[in-house]
C-alpha positions in Angstrom: 9.7 -1.9 10.5 6.2 -0.8 11.4 7.4 1.3 13.9 10.3 3.1 11.8 7.9 3.6 8.6 4.5 4.7 9.9 5.7 6.2 13.2 5.4 9.7 14.5 4.7 12.4 11.8 3.0 10.1 9.7 -0.8 10.9 8.2 -3.2 8.1 7.7 -5.6 9.1 5.1 -8.6 6.5 4.4 -10.6 7.0 1.2 -13.8 5.3 0.5 -15.8 5.2 -2.7 -17.2 8.7 -3.0 -13.7 10.1 -2.6 -10.8 11.3 0.1 -11.4 12.5 3.8 -10.2 16.1 4.3 -6.6 16.3 5.2 -5.1 19.6 6.4 -2.6 20.7 3.3 0.5 21.2 5.3 0.3 17.5 5.8 -1.2 16.1 3.0 0.0 14.1 0.3 1.1 16.0 -2.8 -1.6 16.9 -5.0 -1.5 14.3 -7.8 -2.0 11.6 -4.9 -5.4 13.0 -3.8 -7.6 10.2 -5.8 -8.4 6.8 -5.3 -6.9 4.2 -7.4 -8.3 2.9 -10.7 -8.5 -0.9 -9.4 -11.4 -3.0 -8.9 -14.3 -2.1 -8.2 -15.4 1.7 -7.1 -16.8 0.6 -3.4 -13.4 -0.7 -2.4 -11.7 0.8 0.7 -8.2 2.3 0.3 -6.0 3.8 3.0 -2.6 5.8 2.7 -0.2 6.6 5.2 2.1 9.4 4.5 5.7 10.0 5.7 8.0 13.1 5.3 11.4 11.2 4.6 13.6 14.2 4.3 12.9 18.0 3.1 10.9 17.5 -0.3 10.7 13.8 -0.3 7.6 12.2 0.9 6.7 8.3 1.2 2.8 7.2 0.6 1.8 3.6 1.5 -1.5 2.8 -0.7 -3.6 0.0 0.7 -6.7 -1.3 -1.5 -9.3 -3.9 -1.0 -7.9 -4.8 2.7 -11.0 -6.4 3.4 -10.9 -8.7 -0.4 -12.0 -12.4 -0.2 -9.8 -15.2 -1.6 -10.3 -15.8 -5.2 -8.8 -19.5 -5.0 -6.1 -21.4 -6.8 -6.4 -23.4 -10.1 -3.7 -25.2 -11.9 -2.6 -23.9 -15.3 -1.8 -26.9 -17.6 0.7 -26.0 -20.5 -1.1 -26.9 -24.1 1.0 -28.8 -26.8 1.1 -27.3 -30.0 -1.9 -29.0 -31.8 -2.0 -30.0 -35.7 -4.0 -26.1 -36.3 -1.2 -24.0 -34.6 1.2 -22.4 -36.9 4.0 -24.6 -35.3 2.9 -28.0 -34.9 6.5 -28.6 -33.4 6.3 -25.5 -30.7 6.8 -26.6 -27.2 3.9 -26.5 -25.2 2.9 -23.0 -23.9 0.4 -21.3 -21.8 -2.0 -19.7 -24.6 -2.6 -21.5 -27.5 -5.3 -22.0 -30.3 -8.7 -23.0 -29.4 -8.6 -26.3 -31.2 -5.5 -27.0 -29.2 -6.8 -26.6 -26.0 -10.0 -28.3 -26.8 -8.3 -31.1 -27.3 -5.5 -31.1 -24.1 -9.0 -30.8 -22.4 -10.3 -33.9 -23.5 -7.1 -35.8 -22.5 -7.3 -34.1 -19.3 -11.2 -35.0 -18.8 -10.9 -38.9 -20.3 -7.7 -39.0 -17.3 -10.0 -38.0 -15.1 -9.0 -34.6 -14.5 -11.3 -31.4 -13.7 -10.0 -29.7 -16.8 -11.4 -26.2 -18.8 -10.5 -24.4 -21.4 -10.9 -20.4 -21.2 -10.4 -17.4 -23.5 -8.1 -14.8 -22.9 -9.1 -11.5 -23.9 -7.0 -8.5 -23.5 -7.3 -4.5 -23.4 -6.2 -2.2 -25.8 -3.3 -0.3 -25.7 -1.8 3.0 -27.8 -0.4 0.5 -30.1 -2.0 -2.8 -29.8 -5.2 -4.0 -30.8 -5.8 -6.3 -28.2 -8.7 -8.8 -28.3 -8.3 -12.9 -27.7 -5.2 -13.4 -27.4 -5.4 -17.3 -27.0 -7.0 -19.9 -24.9 -5.4 -21.5 -21.6 -6.5 -24.7 -20.0 -6.7 -25.2 -16.6 -7.2 -28.1 -14.0 -9.7 -27.4 -10.8 -10.4 -24.7 -8.1 -8.9 -24.8 -4.6 -9.4 -23.1 -1.7 -5.6 -23.0 -0.9 -2.0 -22.9 -2.5 -1.0 -26.4 -1.2 -3.8 -28.0 -2.8 -3.2 -26.8 -6.3 0.2 -27.9 -5.6 -0.7 -31.6 -4.8 -2.7 -31.1 -8.1 0.2 -30.3 -9.7 1.9 -32.9 -9.2 -1.0 -35.8 -9.7 -0.8 -33.9 -13.0 2.8 -34.3 -13.3 2.8 -37.9 -12.6 0.6 -38.4 -15.6 2.6 -36.6 -18.2 1.5 -33.4 -17.8 3.5 -29.6 -17.0 1.6 -26.9 -15.6 1.8 -24.5 -12.5 -0.5 -23.4 -9.4 -2.1 -19.9 -9.7 -3.7 -17.7 -7.5 -6.8 -15.9 -9.6 -6.4 -12.8 -8.5 -3.3 -12.9 -10.9 -5.1 -13.2 -13.8 -6.1 -9.2 -14.2 -9.6 -9.5 -14.8 -11.2 -6.0 -13.6 -13.7 -7.2 -11.2 -11.0 -8.7 -8.2 -11.2 -7.1 -5.0 -7.4 -6.9 -4.4 -5.7 -6.4 -2.3 -3.1 -3.8 -3.7 -0.1 -2.6 -2.0 1.5 0.3 -3.8 4.6 2.8 -2.1 4.9 5.9 -4.0 8.1 7.9 -3.2 7.6 12.1 -4.0 10.5 14.0 -4.7 9.7 18.0 -4.6 12.5 19.8 -6.7 11.7 23.0 -4.6 12.2 21.9 -1.4 14.8 18.9 -2.4 18.2 19.1 -1.5 19.5 16.1 -1.9 20.5 14.3 -4.9 18.8 12.0 -6.9 21.6 9.5 -8.4 21.3 6.2 -10.0 23.9 3.6 -9.3 25.1 0.0 -10.6 27.4 -0.3 -7.9 31.1 -1.2 -8.2 31.0 -2.6 -11.8 28.6 -3.1 -14.3 28.9 -6.5 -14.7 27.8 -7.9 -11.5 24.5 -7.7 -9.8 24.0 -5.8 -6.2 20.7 -5.6 -3.8 19.2 -2.7 -4.3 19.5 -2.3 -0.4 23.0 -2.9 -0.8 23.3 0.2 -3.3 21.3 2.5 -1.2 23.5 1.6 1.7 27.0 1.7 -0.2 25.6 5.3 -0.9 24.7 6.6 2.2 21.0 7.2 0.9 18.1 8.0 2.3 15.8 5.8 0.1 16.0 3.9 -3.5 14.0 2.0 -5.5 15.3 -0.5 -8.2 15.7 0.6 -11.9 16.3 -0.5 -15.5 16.3 -4.1 -17.2 19.6 -5.8 -16.8 21.3 -9.0 -18.1 20.3 -12.2 -15.6 21.5 -15.1 -17.5 25.5 -15.8 -18.8 24.2 -17.0 -21.6 22.3 -13.8 -22.5 25.8 -11.3 -21.9 27.3 -10.5 -18.6 25.2 -10.4 -15.5 24.3 -7.1 -14.5 25.1 -5.2 -17.5 21.9 -2.9 -18.5 19.6 -4.4 -21.4 19.5 -0.6 -22.5 20.7 2.4 -22.2 22.6 3.4 -19.0 23.6 7.1 -17.9 25.4 7.4 -14.5 26.8 11.0 -13.5 26.4 12.0 -16.7 28.7 8.9 -18.6 27.4 6.8 -21.1 27.9 3.6 -20.1 25.4 1.3 -22.5 23.9 2.1 -25.6 20.4 2.3 -26.0 17.6 -0.5 -27.2 17.4 1.7 -30.3 13.9 3.7 -29.8 12.7 2.3 -26.5 12.0 5.0 -23.9 14.2 6.0 -20.5 13.7 7.9 -17.5 16.4 11.1 -17.4 16.6 12.4 -14.2 18.8 15.3 -12.2 20.7 15.0 -9.3 18.4 18.4 -8.5 15.1 16.2 -8.6 13.9 18.5 -11.4 13.2 18.1 -15.0 12.7 14.9 -14.7 11.5 13.5 -18.2 10.7 10.3 -20.2 12.1 10.1 -23.6 12.8 7.7 -26.5 16.7 7.6 -27.6 19.0 6.0 -30.4 23.0 6.4 -30.2 25.4 6.8 -32.8 29.1 5.6 -32.5 32.3 5.0 -34.2 36.1 4.1 -33.4 38.1 6.9 -35.3 42.0 5.2 -36.1 44.5 5.9 -38.8 42.3 8.2 -41.1 39.5 6.3 -41.3 36.4 5.4 -38.9 34.0 1.8 -38.1 30.7 2.1 -37.0 30.4 0.8 -33.0 27.5 -2.0 -32.1 27.4 -1.2 -28.7 29.3 -0.3 -25.4 30.2 -2.2 -22.2 28.3 -5.4 -23.5 29.4 -9.4 -24.2 30.2 -8.9 -28.0 27.6 -11.2 -30.0 24.6 -10.9 -27.5 22.3 -8.0 -27.6 19.9 -8.4 -24.5 16.2 -7.1 -25.9 17.6 -6.3 -29.1 17.4 -3.0 -30.7 20.9 -3.0 -32.1 22.0 -2.6 -36.0 20.5 -4.3 -39.1 22.5 -7.2 -39.0 21.1 -8.4 -35.3 19.4 -12.1 -35.8 16.5 -12.1 -35.4 15.4 -8.4 -35.7 16.8 -5.2 -35.2 13.9 -3.9 -33.6 13.4 -4.1 -30.0 12.3 -7.8 -28.3 11.5 -7.8 -24.9 13.8 -10.4 -22.8 14.9 -12.1 -26.0 19.2 -11.9 -26.9 19.3 -10.9 -30.0 23.1 -12.3 -32.2 25.9 -10.6 -34.6 28.7 -13.0 -35.3 30.5 -9.7 -36.4 30.8 -6.8 -33.9 32.9 -4.4 -32.4 31.7 -3.4 -28.5 33.8 -0.8 -26.9 35.0 -1.3 -23.3 35.2 1.2 -20.7 37.0 0.8 -16.5 33.2 1.0 -15.5 32.9 -2.4 -17.1 35.1 -4.8 -14.3 37.9 -6.1 -13.9 38.6 -7.9 -16.9 36.8 -7.4 -20.0 34.9 -10.1 -21.8 37.2 -13.5 -23.2 36.8 -15.3 -26.6 37.4 -14.9 -30.1 38.6 -12.0 -31.8 40.9 -9.2 -31.1 41.2 -6.2 -28.5 42.9 -2.9 -29.2 43.8 -1.7 -25.5 44.1 1.9 -25.1 45.7 3.9 -22.4 44.4 6.8 -20.6 45.9 9.0 -23.0 44.0 7.4 -26.3 46.9 5.5 -27.6 46.6 2.2 -28.4 49.2 0.2 -25.9 48.3 -3.8 -26.9 46.5 -5.5 -29.7 45.5 -9.0 -27.8 44.2 -11.8 -29.3 42.2 -14.1 -28.2 40.0 -11.1 -26.4 39.8 -10.6 -23.0 41.8 -8.9 -20.0 42.1 -6.1 -17.4 42.2 -2.8 -19.0 45.1 -0.1 -18.0 44.5 2.0 -15.4 42.0 4.7 -16.7 41.9 2.7 -19.9 39.4 1.9 -22.4 39.5 -0.8 -25.4 37.7 -1.7 -28.7 36.7 -5.7 -29.1 36.4 -6.9 -32.5 34.6 -10.3 -33.7 34.0 -12.5 -36.9 34.5 -10.0 -40.1 35.0 -7.1 -38.3 38.1 -8.4 -36.6 40.3 -7.7 -40.1 38.9 -3.8 -39.7 39.7 -3.1 -36.6 43.4 -5.2 -36.7 43.9 -2.8 -40.1 42.5 0.5 -38.2 44.5 0.2 -35.3 48.5 0.3 -34.5 50.5 0.1 -31.2 51.7 3.7 -30.1 48.5 5.3 -32.4 45.9 7.0 -31.2 42.5 5.5 -31.0 39.5 7.1 -30.3 35.9 6.3 -29.4 32.8 9.0 -30.1 29.4 8.2 -29.3 26.2 10.4 -29.3 22.5 9.6 -27.8 19.8 11.1 -30.4 16.1 11.5 -29.0 13.2 11.6 -30.8 13.3 14.4 -33.1 17.0 13.3 -34.0 18.8 15.8 -32.3 21.8 15.1 -29.9 21.7 14.4 -26.4 24.6 15.4 -24.3 24.1 14.5 -21.0 26.0 16.9 -18.4 27.3 15.4 -14.8 24.8 14.8 -12.6 22.6 12.9 -15.1 21.2 9.6 -14.9 19.5 8.2 -18.0 17.9 4.6 -17.2 16.4 1.7 -19.7 12.8 1.0 -19.4 9.6 0.1 -21.0 7.0 0.1 -22.2 5.9 3.9 -22.1 2.9 4.1 -19.8 1.6 7.8 -19.4 2.5 10.7 -22.3 1.0 14.3 -21.8 -1.3 13.4 -18.5 -3.1 10.7 -20.8 -2.3 6.5 -20.7 -0.3 5.5 -23.8 0.6 2.3 -23.6 3.3 1.3 -26.2 3.7 -2.4 -25.7 4.5 -3.3 -29.8 6.6 -0.2 -30.3 8.7 -1.4 -27.2 9.3 -5.3 -28.3 6.4 -7.0 -25.8 4.2 -8.0 -28.7 6.1 -10.8 -30.0 5.0 -12.3 -33.1 3.9 -16.1 -32.7 4.1 -15.9 -28.9 1.3 -14.8 -27.5 2.3 -16.5 -24.2 4.9 -14.0 -23.3 2.2 -11.3 -23.8 -0.1 -13.0 -21.6 2.2 -13.8 -19.0 4.3 -10.1 -18.6 1.6 -7.6 -19.9 -1.8 -9.0 -19.4 -1.4 -10.7 -16.1 -0.8 -9.1 -12.9 2.8 -9.0 -11.0 5.2 -6.8 -9.2 5.9 -3.7 -10.8 8.0 -0.4 -10.8 7.5 2.7 -12.5 8.5 6.1 -12.5 7.8 9.7 -13.7 7.1 13.1 -13.2 3.9 15.3 -12.7 2.6 18.5 -13.7 4.0 20.2 -11.1 7.5 18.9 -11.6 7.9 16.5 -8.9 9.8 13.0 -9.6 7.3 10.0 -8.8 8.8 6.6 -8.1 6.5 3.9 -7.1 6.5 0.4 -6.6 3.6 -2.4 -6.2 4.3 -5.5 -4.5 2.3 -8.6 -6.4 2.6 -12.5 -6.3 1.4 -13.3 -3.4 -2.7 -13.5 -2.0 -2.0 -10.6 0.1 -0.8 -8.2 -3.0 -2.1 -9.0 -6.8 0.4 -7.0 -8.4 -0.6 -4.7 -11.5 -1.0 -5.6 -15.1 0.7 -3.3 -18.0 -2.6 -1.6 -18.2 -3.2 -1.0 -14.4 0.1 0.3 -14.2 -0.5 3.2 -16.5 -4.1 4.0 -14.9 -2.5 3.7 -11.9 0.4 6.5 -13.0 -2.6 8.8 -14.7 -4.3 8.7 -11.1 -1.6 9.4 -8.9 -1.4 12.4 -11.3 2.0 11.8 -13.5 2.0 13.7 -16.6 4.8 11.3 -17.9 5.6 8.1 -17.0 7.3 4.6 -17.7 8.0 1.2 -16.6 10.7 -0.2 -14.8 12.0 -3.7 -14.1 9.6 -5.3 -12.2 8.9 -8.9 -11.3 11.3 -10.5 -8.6 13.5 -7.3 -9.1 10.7 -5.1 -7.9 12.2 -3.8 -4.4 11.7 -0.4 -2.3 14.3 0.5 0.6 13.6 3.5 2.9 16.1 4.1 5.8 18.1 1.0 5.2 14.9 -1.6 5.2 13.5 -3.0 2.3 9.6 -1.9 3.0 8.0 -3.9 0.0 7.6 -7.7 -0.2 9.8 -8.9 -3.1 8.3 -11.6 -4.7 11.3 -14.0 -5.2 11.1 -16.8 -3.0 15.1 -16.3 -1.8 14.0 -12.7 -1.0 15.3 -9.4 -2.1 17.0 -10.0 -5.6 20.1 -8.4 -6.8 19.8 -6.1 -9.7 21.8 -4.3 -12.4 20.9 -0.7 -10.9 19.0 0.9 -8.6 17.7 4.9 -8.8 18.8 6.6 -5.2 17.6 9.6 -2.9 21.0 10.8 -1.1 20.5 13.5 1.9 21.4 17.2 2.1 25.0 17.3 2.0 25.5 21.0 1.9 
């Protein structure tokens, strides 16, 4: 793999604390990639290897802090809710109030475990004050993962739960790395291929990024938006937010969250916040739609309508519910629409109702569609439809100013969040995008504050599209916190940037090979969609 990726024609750039060594302009990476990354102490070594993949497309691999010493392992013990907790019946969590943490430490020490309580303080962002998130409890300091895992087993025998963690994942600014980051840069002035999103054969199933790259004959690709993973949250593979593919809206937005907009040409890439309005119109009347191409009643990442529970606002990694929904389906969803109680109006390719089936669920006619109703909306849809009569679904995306967005063929829109950079400055919107969860600081701690694998995307001042993956969850690659992701995006010269799906989903494929190291124990994770760089086919 190394010979194919870093073979003849690559340029190795070694960056010291004082700045970059000089590189001939003809072979240097794009100007936005010229400065060292703001990760760890200023004196860390940093190497960059750059390769042209096709006209207008370069790959830069950045390794920072390669000489970093091991930081050691510990066991993080879940803290039961104590008497001082807002919810004494809450399940054990990674963070809690100090009284609950101190009580657990006392209990662990009485059982002869080397326990300590640690305060967790997080950085301010554009819309979150930061400060103390809570307290965590840890046991021991170990030189190896195996030693920490053995201590975790002893703790479990004693009735405690927890996880072996590497201290380099904590997000402390003094960490010395290493960090391993891959950057794809698409220059629209020299790019003659196509930049497209793909969800595979259908929306409701997952495919690996490498499989999507291979199926499309792409030269490179990265994983893209958030998606449903657990069948209890909907159809696995279904985008958990907006999805526009070749100009077709196939998944509605999580209301107000940011999205990445790209075009086949690689130009005019941008980040925008989207809402939507949709309705189904029948015999002289219309009804508002709740969703498109998702299981009725399940709204992953929330951000739907006012009657959704527990909220109509974005709430990341939470599945909101609504018993009364109207959801439209297109042929792209899958072989069959979701089954269950309610009614489904089946529409042929000419827009005429050919069947009103109950219970709902089944195949669609070729080129056809449907609208499903549940709960109180069953009677409303039934009153609207009649076999042989037209039934029309209309939807419109709205931008931040309330203007209608009409994607043309060749446009892809992918969901993400939070926003990382706006107008060239860090602009991390964790509260607006649902990563700040009231009463659950442990979510913020694990998802935002701690280092994880990340996938980022955006555009620089020269109009180039920049796609980034950062490996993590290993001792050889620490990953990035969300604030670190924003700092890296800004350092790479991005004017606007967004966080895409990360963690075990983070994958970059080049020339048919996965060039990063996905963090799942099983290897590359099947995902909902991917962003692909296709070769010049003119």
